[in-house]
N, C-alpha and C positions, 0 to 999 in steps of 0.2 A: 711941329715940321720943324725937318733939321736945315741948321744953319746952310745958307746959300745954296739949299735945294732950289728956288723957285726961279737964281739964276740959273744954276746948270741947266734944271729945267728948260728954260728956254732959249740958252745955247743951243745944247743938243738939239731941239725941234729947229733949230735957225740951221744948222749943220745939215740935217737929214731932210729939210726944205718940209718940214711938217707945220701946223698950226701951235701957237703957245699954248694951246689948251690940247692938246696929246697929250691924254692920259699915259700911252705908252713913254713917255718921253720921262715925263713927271715923275712915271715909277723906275724907270733906268737910271736918273736923276738921283732915289731916294736910296734905293741900291747900291749903289755907288759911292754914296755919301758914308750908308751904314756900315758895307763891307769893310771899311776901317778898324771898325770895334771887332770886329772879331777877327783880321789879320791880327793887331795888334796881340790878344789873348790867346792864339795859339802856339804851341810852342816850335812850329815853322813857318815863319810868316811868310815865308815867301813861298813856300808852297802852297801855304793858305789863299794867298792872294792869287797863285797862277791859277789853281780850282774857280775860285769865286768869279774871277777874271773873265777864266773859259767858260762856264757858267751864264753867264749873264752874256760873253760875246754870240753864243751860239743860240741865246733866245732871242735877243737883239735881233741877230738875221733874220729869224722869223718874220718878225714885226715890222723890220723894215729891209727886206731884202735890197742888196748890192750898197747899200748903210756902210 
């Protein structure tokens, strides 16, 4: 488990009105926290962050429309 993953997953769940056991909130929290490693290792961190969070955002919109 990534540090702060559970707290972030619960905060996300609270924000979108999902239960604390919602697996999509847990996944989004983990992906978000893990993305930092990819961003920092990329030669163009800003472009990497935009691409990663764009991908996460579009997938998130599918799981939680309107969130």
